[in-house]
VEXDREN-2710 file (C-alpha; in Angstrom, 1 decimal):
% VEXDREN-2710
k/r/px/py/pz
1/MET/100.9/-89.9/-104.5
2/GLU/101.5/-89.8/-108.2
3/ILE/105.3/-89.7/-107.7
4/LYS/105.1/-92.7/-105.3
5/ARG/103.0/-94.6/-107.8
6/LEU/105.4/-93.8/-110.6
7/ASN/108.4/-95.0/-108.5
8/ILE/106.6/-98.3/-107.8
9/ILE/105.8/-98.8/-111.5
10/ILE/109.4/-98.0/-112.5
11/SER/110.8/-100.4/-109.8
12/LEU/108.4/-103.2/-110.8
13/GLY/109.3/-102.7/-114.5
14/PHE/113.0/-102.7/-113.7
15/VAL/112.8/-105.9/-111.5
16/ALA/110.7/-107.6/-114.2
17/ILE/113.2/-106.9/-117.0
18/ILE/116.1/-108.0/-114.7
19/GLY/114.2/-111.2/-113.9
20/ILE/113.6/-111.9/-117.6
21/LEU/117.2/-111.2/-118.4
22/VAL/118.5/-113.5/-115.6
23/ALA/116.1/-116.3/-116.7
24/GLN/117.2/-115.9/-120.3
25/LEU/120.8/-116.2/-119.3
26/LEU/120.1/-119.3/-117.3
27/TRP/118.1/-120.8/-120.2
28/THR/120.9/-120.0/-122.6
29/ARG/123.4/-121.7/-120.3
30/GLN/121.2/-124.7/-120.0
31/ALA/120.7/-124.8/-123.7
32/TYR/124.5/-124.8/-124.2
33/HIS/125.0/-127.7/-121.9
34/LEU/122.2/-129.6/-123.6
35/GLU/123.7/-128.9/-127.0
36/ASP/127.1/-130.0/-125.7
37/LYS/125.6/-133.3/-124.3
38/LYS/123.8/-133.9/-127.6
39/PHE/127.1/-133.3/-129.6
40/ASN/128.9/-135.8/-127.4
41/GLN/126.2/-138.4/-127.9
42/LYS/126.3/-138.0/-131.7
43/VAL/130.1/-138.2/-131.7
44/ASN/130.0/-141.4/-129.6
45/LEU/127.4/-143.0/-131.8
46/ALA/129.3/-142.1/-135.0
47/LEU/132.6/-143.4/-133.6
48/LEU/131.0/-146.7/-132.5
49/GLU/129.7/-147.1/-136.1
50/VAL/133.2/-146.5/-137.4
51/VAL/134.6/-149.2/-135.0
52/LYS/132.0/-151.7/-136.2
53/LYS/132.9/-151.0/-139.8
54/LEU/136.6/-151.3/-139.1
55/TYR/136.0/-154.8/-137.6
56/GLY/134.0/-155.7/-140.8
57/SER/131.3/-157.6/-138.9
58/LYS/128.8/-157.1/-136.1
59/VAL/130.6/-157.1/-132.8
60/THR/129.6/-156.6/-129.2
61/PHE/131.6/-154.7/-126.7
62/THR/132.2/-155.5/-123.1
63/GLU/133.0/-151.9/-122.5
64/ASN/132.6/-148.8/-124.6
65/PRO/135.6/-148.4/-126.9
66/VAL/135.0/-144.6/-127.2
67/GLN/136.4/-142.5/-124.3
68/ASN/135.7/-138.8/-124.0
69/VAL/139.1/-137.9/-122.5
70/ALA/138.5/-134.1/-122.6
71/ASN/135.9/-131.7/-123.8
72/ASP/137.0/-131.8/-127.4
73/TYR/139.2/-134.9/-127.3
74/TYR/138.1/-138.6/-127.9
75/VAL/140.1/-141.8/-127.9
76/VAL/138.8/-144.9/-129.7
77/ASN/140.2/-148.3/-128.8
78/ILE/140.1/-150.7/-131.9
79/ASN/142.1/-153.5/-130.5
80/ASN/142.8/-154.6/-134.1
81/GLU/144.9/-153.4/-137.0
82/PHE/143.3/-151.0/-139.4
83/ASP/144.2/-148.9/-142.4
84/PRO/144.3/-145.1/-141.8
85/GLY/142.9/-144.3/-145.2
86/ILE/139.8/-146.5/-144.6
87/LEU/139.5/-144.9/-141.1
88/GLU/139.3/-141.4/-142.7
89/HIS/136.7/-142.6/-145.2
90/TYR/134.5/-144.1/-142.4
91/LEU/134.9/-141.0/-140.3
92/LYS/133.7/-138.7/-143.1
93/THR/130.8/-141.0/-143.8
94/GLU/129.5/-141.4/-140.3
95/PHE/130.0/-137.7/-139.3
96/THR/128.0/-136.7/-142.3
97/ARG/125.3/-139.2/-141.5
98/PHE/125.0/-138.0/-137.9
99/GLN/125.2/-134.3/-139.0
100/ILE/128.4/-133.4/-137.2
101/ASN/129.2/-130.4/-139.3
102/THR/132.4/-129.1/-137.8
103/ASP/136.1/-129.4/-138.4
104/TYR/138.0/-132.3/-136.8
105/VAL/141.5/-133.8/-136.8
106/TYR/142.5/-137.4/-136.2
107/ALA/145.7/-139.2/-135.3
108/VAL/146.6/-142.9/-135.3
109/TYR/148.9/-144.6/-132.8
110/ASN/151.9/-146.3/-134.4
111/CYS/152.9/-149.3/-132.2
112/HIS/156.3/-149.6/-134.0
113/SER/157.4/-146.0/-133.2
114/ASP/155.3/-146.0/-130.0
115/ARG/153.9/-142.6/-130.7
116/MET/150.9/-140.9/-132.2
117/VAL/151.2/-140.3/-135.9
118/TYR/149.4/-137.2/-137.1
119/GLY/146.6/-138.1/-139.5
120/ARG/144.9/-135.1/-141.2
121/TYR/142.9/-132.0/-140.5
122/VAL/139.5/-132.4/-142.1
123/SER/137.5/-129.3/-142.8
124/THR/133.7/-129.2/-143.5
125/HIS/134.5/-126.4/-146.0
126/GLU/136.5/-128.8/-148.2
127/GLU/139.7/-127.0/-147.2
128/ASP/142.9/-129.0/-147.0
129/ILE/144.9/-127.3/-144.3
130/GLN/148.5/-128.5/-144.5
131/ASP/150.1/-126.2/-142.0
132/LYS/147.7/-126.7/-139.1
133/VAL/149.2/-129.3/-136.8
134/ILE/147.6/-130.4/-133.5
135/THR/149.4/-132.5/-131.0
136/PHE/148.0/-135.7/-129.5
137/PRO/149.2/-137.3/-126.3
138/LYS/150.0/-141.1/-126.3
139/HIS/147.4/-143.0/-124.4
140/LYS/148.6/-145.7/-121.9
141/ASN/147.6/-149.4/-122.1
142/LEU/146.2/-149.1/-125.7
143/VAL/147.9/-150.6/-128.8
144/TYR/145.5/-150.2/-131.7
145/TYR/143.6/-146.9/-131.4
146/PHE/143.1/-143.5/-132.9
147/SER/142.2/-140.1/-131.5
148/ILE/139.8/-137.4/-132.6
149/ARG/139.9/-133.7/-131.7
150/PHE/137.3/-131.0/-132.5
151/PRO/139.3/-127.7/-132.3
152/ASP/136.2/-125.6/-133.2
153/LYS/133.7/-127.4/-130.9
154/THR/132.9/-124.3/-128.8
155/ALA/132.4/-122.1/-131.8
156/TYR/130.2/-124.8/-133.4
157/LEU/128.0/-125.0/-130.3
158/VAL/127.7/-121.3/-130.0
159/SER/126.7/-120.9/-133.7
160/SER/124.0/-123.6/-133.2
161/LEU/122.6/-121.5/-130.4
162/LYS/122.8/-118.1/-132.1
163/PHE/119.1/-117.5/-131.7
164/TRP/119.5/-117.7/-128.0
165/TYR/122.4/-115.4/-127.9
166/LEU/120.7/-112.9/-130.2
167/LEU/117.7/-112.9/-127.9
168/THR/119.9/-112.4/-124.9
169/ILE/121.6/-109.4/-126.5
170/ALA/118.2/-108.0/-127.5
171/LEU/117.1/-108.2/-123.9
172/ILE/120.2/-106.5/-122.7
173/ILE/119.6/-103.7/-125.2
174/ILE/116.0/-103.4/-124.1
175/LEU/117.2/-103.2/-120.5
176/PHE/119.6/-100.3/-121.3
177/VAL/116.9/-98.5/-123.3
178/TYR/114.5/-98.9/-120.5
179/VAL/116.9/-97.5/-117.9
180/TYR/117.8/-94.6/-120.2
181/SER/114.1/-93.9/-120.9
182/ILE/113.3/-93.9/-117.2
183/TYR/116.2/-91.6/-116.5
184/THR/115.1/-89.2/-119.2
185/ILE/111.5/-89.3/-117.9
186/ILE/112.6/-88.5/-114.4
187/GLN/114.8/-85.7/-115.5
188/GLN/112.1/-84.3/-117.7
189/LYS/109.6/-84.5/-114.8
190/LYS/111.9/-82.7/-112.5
191/PHE/112.5/-80.0/-115.1
192/SER/108.7/-79.6/-115.7
193/GLU/108.0/-79.4/-112.0
194/LEU/110.8/-76.8/-111.6
195/GLN/109.5/-74.8/-114.5
196/ARG/105.9/-75.0/-113.2
197/ASP/106.9/-73.9/-109.7
198/PHE/108.9/-71.0/-111.2
199/ILE/106.0/-69.9/-113.3
200/ASN/103.5/-70.1/-110.4
201/ASN/105.8/-68.2/-108.1
202/MET/106.6/-65.6/-110.7
203/THR/102.9/-65.0/-111.6
204/HIS/101.8/-64.9/-108.0
205/GLU/104.5/-62.3/-107.3
206/PHE/103.2/-60.2/-110.2
207/LYS/99.6/-60.4/-109.1
208/THR/100.1/-58.3/-105.9
209/PRO/101.7/-55.2/-107.4
210/LEU/99.5/-55.5/-110.5
211/SER/96.4/-55.4/-108.4
212/SER/97.7/-52.3/-106.7
213/ILE/98.4/-50.7/-110.1
214/LEU/94.9/-51.4/-111.3
215/LEU/93.3/-50.0/-108.2
216/ALA/95.5/-46.9/-108.4
217/ALA/94.6/-46.5/-112.1
218/GLU/90.9/-46.8/-111.4
219/ALA/91.1/-44.2/-108.5
220/LEU/93.2/-42.0/-110.7
221/HIS/90.7/-42.2/-113.6
222/GLN/87.9/-40.9/-111.2
223/GLN/89.8/-37.8/-110.1
224/GLU/88.4/-34.5/-111.3
225/GLU/91.7/-33.2/-112.6
226/VAL/92.0/-36.3/-114.8
227/GLN/88.5/-36.1/-116.1
228/ASN/89.1/-32.4/-117.1
229/SER/92.4/-33.1/-118.8
230/LYS/92.2/-35.1/-122.1
231/LYS/95.9/-36.0/-121.9
232/LEU/95.7/-37.3/-118.3
233/LYS/92.6/-39.2/-119.1
234/THR/94.3/-40.9/-122.0
235/TYR/97.3/-41.8/-119.8
236/ALA/95.1/-43.2/-117.1
237/SER/93.2/-45.3/-119.8
238/ILE/96.5/-46.6/-121.1
239/ILE/97.6/-47.7/-117.6
240/ALA/94.2/-49.4/-117.0
241/ASN/94.0/-51.1/-120.4
242/GLN/97.6/-52.4/-120.3
243/GLY/97.2/-53.5/-116.7
244/ASN/94.1/-55.5/-117.5
245/LYS/95.9/-57.0/-120.5
246/LEU/98.8/-58.1/-118.4
247/ASN/96.4/-59.4/-115.8
248/LEU/94.8/-61.6/-118.5
249/HIS/98.2/-63.0/-119.5
250/ILE/99.0/-63.9/-115.9
251/GLU/95.6/-65.6/-115.4
252/LYS/96.2/-67.6/-118.5
253/ILE/99.6/-68.7/-117.3
254/LEU/98.2/-69.7/-113.9
255/ASN/95.3/-71.6/-115.5
256/ILE/97.7/-73.6/-117.7
257/ALA/100.0/-74.4/-114.8
258/LYS/96.9/-75.5/-112.7
259/ASN/95.7/-77.6/-115.6
260/ASP/99.1/-79.3/-115.9
261/ALA/99.1/-80.1/-112.3
262/SER/95.6/-81.4/-111.7
263/GLY/94.2/-82.0/-115.2
264/VAL/91.1/-80.5/-116.8
265/LYS/87.6/-81.8/-116.4
266/LEU/85.4/-80.9/-119.3
267/ASN/81.8/-80.0/-118.8
268/LEU/80.5/-81.3/-122.1
269/GLN/77.1/-80.1/-123.5
270/LYS/75.4/-79.7/-126.8
271/LEU/75.9/-76.3/-128.4
272/ASN/74.4/-74.6/-131.4
273/LEU/77.5/-73.7/-133.3
274/SER/76.0/-70.8/-135.3
275/LEU/74.5/-69.1/-132.3
276/PHE/77.6/-69.6/-130.2
277/LEU/80.0/-68.1/-132.8
278/ASN/77.7/-65.2/-133.5
279/ASP/77.6/-64.3/-129.8
280/ILE/81.4/-64.2/-129.8
281/LYS/81.4/-62.2/-133.0
282/ASN/79.1/-59.5/-131.5
283/GLN/81.3/-59.3/-128.4
284/ILE/84.5/-58.8/-130.4
285/GLU/83.0/-56.4/-133.0
286/GLN/81.6/-54.1/-130.2
287/LYS/85.1/-53.6/-128.8
288/ASN/86.9/-53.3/-132.2
289/GLU/85.2/-51.3/-134.9
290/ASN/87.7/-52.1/-137.6
291/ILE/87.3/-55.9/-137.4
292/LYS/85.1/-57.8/-139.8
293/ILE/84.0/-61.3/-139.0
294/ASP/82.0/-63.4/-141.5
295/ILE/80.4/-66.6/-140.2
296/GLN/79.1/-69.2/-142.6
297/VAL/77.8/-72.0/-140.4
298/GLU/74.4/-73.7/-140.8
299/ASN/71.8/-73.0/-138.1
300/SER/71.3/-76.7/-137.6
301/THR/74.9/-77.5/-136.8
302/HIS/75.4/-78.6/-133.2
303/ILE/78.6/-79.8/-131.5
304/VAL/79.3/-81.3/-128.1
305/ALA/81.9/-79.2/-126.2
306/ASP/82.8/-77.5/-123.0
307/GLU/81.2/-74.1/-123.4
308/PHE/83.9/-72.2/-121.3
309/HIS/86.9/-73.8/-122.9
310/PHE/85.4/-73.7/-126.5
311/SER/84.8/-70.0/-126.0
312/ASN/88.4/-69.5/-125.0
313/ILE/89.5/-71.5/-128.1
314/VAL/87.6/-69.3/-130.4
315/HIS/88.6/-66.1/-128.6
316/ASN/92.3/-67.1/-128.7
317/ILE/92.2/-67.9/-132.4
318/ILE/90.5/-64.6/-133.3
319/ASP/92.8/-62.7/-131.0
320/ASN/95.8/-64.1/-132.8
321/SER/94.3/-63.2/-136.2
322/ILE/93.8/-59.6/-135.0
323/LYS/97.2/-59.2/-133.5
324/TYR/99.1/-60.5/-136.5
325/CYS/97.4/-58.4/-139.1
326/GLU/98.9/-55.2/-140.7
327/GLU/95.6/-54.0/-142.1
328/ASN/91.9/-54.1/-141.0
329/PRO/91.4/-57.7/-139.9
330/HIS/89.0/-59.8/-141.9
331/ILE/88.2/-63.2/-140.4
332/GLN/86.1/-65.8/-142.1
333/ILE/84.7/-68.6/-140.0
334/PHE/83.1/-71.4/-142.0
335/GLU/82.4/-75.1/-141.9
336/THR/83.0/-78.1/-144.2
337/LYS/81.8/-81.6/-143.7
338/ASP/82.7/-85.1/-144.8
339/ALA/81.7/-88.6/-143.8
340/LYS/83.8/-88.6/-140.7
341/GLY/83.0/-85.2/-139.2
342/LEU/82.9/-81.4/-139.2
343/TYR/85.8/-79.1/-140.1
344/LEU/85.5/-75.7/-138.4
345/LYS/87.9/-73.3/-140.2
346/PHE/89.2/-69.8/-139.3
347/LYS/90.7/-67.9/-142.3
348/ASP/92.3/-64.5/-141.8
349/ASN/94.2/-61.9/-143.8
350/GLY/97.2/-61.6/-141.5
351/ILE/100.9/-61.8/-142.2
352/GLY/101.0/-65.6/-142.3
353/ILE/103.7/-67.9/-140.9
354/SER/107.0/-69.0/-142.4
355/ASN/107.0/-72.7/-143.4
356/HIS/109.8/-73.7/-141.0
357/ASN/107.9/-72.1/-138.0
358/ILE/104.4/-73.5/-138.8
359/ASN/104.9/-76.7/-136.9
360/SER/106.1/-74.9/-133.8
361/VAL/103.4/-72.3/-133.2
362/PHE/101.5/-74.7/-130.8
363/THR/104.6/-75.1/-128.6
364/GLN/104.4/-73.7/-125.1
365/PHE/106.1/-70.2/-124.7
366/TYR/107.1/-70.3/-128.4
367/ARG/107.0/-67.0/-130.3
368/ILE/108.1/-66.4/-133.8
369/ASN/110.9/-63.8/-134.0
370/THR/109.5/-61.2/-136.4
371/GLN/109.1/-57.4/-136.3
372/LYS/105.3/-57.9/-135.8
373/SER/105.9/-60.3/-132.9
374/ASP/108.1/-57.7/-131.2
375/GLU/105.2/-55.2/-131.4
376/VAL/102.6/-57.6/-130.0
377/SER/102.6/-58.4/-126.3
378/GLY/102.2/-62.1/-125.3
379/PHE/103.9/-65.1/-123.8
380/GLY/103.3/-67.7/-126.6
381/LEU/100.6/-69.4/-124.6
382/GLY/97.5/-68.8/-126.8
383/LEU/97.8/-71.5/-129.4
384/PHE/99.4/-73.9/-126.9
385/TYR/96.2/-73.6/-124.8
386/VAL/94.1/-74.0/-128.0
387/LYS/95.8/-77.2/-129.0
388/LYS/95.6/-78.6/-125.5
389/MET/91.9/-78.0/-125.2
390/VAL/91.3/-79.3/-128.7
391/GLN/93.1/-82.5/-127.8
392/LEU/91.1/-82.9/-124.5
393/HIS/87.9/-82.7/-126.6
394/HIS/89.4/-85.5/-128.8
395/TRP/89.4/-83.2/-131.8
396/LYS/92.3/-82.4/-134.2
397/ILE/93.8/-79.1/-135.1
398/SER/95.9/-78.1/-138.1
399/LEU/97.2/-74.9/-139.7
400/GLN/98.3/-73.8/-143.1
401/ASN/99.2/-70.7/-145.0
402/ASN/96.7/-69.3/-147.5
403/THR/97.8/-68.8/-151.2
404/ASP/97.3/-65.0/-151.0
405/LYS/97.9/-63.9/-147.4
406/GLY/97.1/-65.0/-143.9
407/ILE/96.5/-68.5/-142.5
408/THR/93.7/-70.9/-142.2
409/LEU/93.3/-72.8/-138.9
410/SER/91.2/-75.9/-139.0
411/ILE/89.6/-77.8/-136.1
412/PHE/88.3/-81.3/-137.0
413/ILE/85.3/-82.3/-134.9
414/PRO/84.3/-86.0/-135.5
415/TYR/80.7/-86.9/-135.4
416/GLN/79.4/-88.2/-132.1
417/ASN/78.3/-91.8/-132.0
END
């Protein structure tokens, strides 16, 4: 159901972006045509004003003297003699007044030679281009006329619409990024599902022989020959202890895989932090005589948490402190408070973590490659589980090395509203 919903969302998003892109392209095309029409209108008005000034008085026209022969080519019928120098002056004046800010070139028809006489290339950048010659065809049935060409008209119109084109390019880039992101998400999802299926199958395959080993170890431990032999009893205890430890690791992997697939529902309740931590301390110290745990938490401190998962959080943190310590473990658990919330801190005297590995310890299956890590069994899931549960509680977790030895892990618990 989730995959089907994801596919629908991806398809709708893709269709929406394609639709926006198509609409943007159509709007850009329409804007270009409107800008072209506006340019033609301004040129016609400017050339009409030039004609009026060349006549030297107000004049009415039976037909429009300005003809738009081609996209960038205009022919203006004067039907009266005029001076080319005055013509250029009027062209500059009127084009400036109508804000036609692009290069143009004009030519005048010479009735004596019966051909178009090249006038001059006029640049808006005050450049006098001598070697740029543009040909003008002779227009039939006209005697006194001149022609105007705008060689850079297309570039001029495109530059006036640069915002539209930039927006279109941005939408195209967004489309490519969207497609690439969706492709990456799908590939990552397939990889995650493959990884989870592999882990589930692997751990389930381990459970059956491990259960047989534990049952056999328990039966072996009860045999009279084993009870009477100290060496055999030790071997049987080692098998049972290591089997139970392996079983815990497998259960942890299965729980994480299950939580990834279906999500975790927290059963939140109010807990007395001091009593809760001291119960865990007593359990751990009963099993490990060489461990010292100091708790400095006020009796009045309460938090809202899932009792089961919070217990696992504390056990995992303490278990890591015990594993990665080369002397008798000494763990200090204390609280600090500020205006925003409570900081629950776990300080140990272990071997610490190198600075370039400190940001990776919460990554799933990540284990630091050290001699101590090789001696300690595990799959790199403890702190990954801790961080995930902390985030589900909407808390924050951080870790730093101590100045002397060991690390301090901090959990920030904001005050409940």
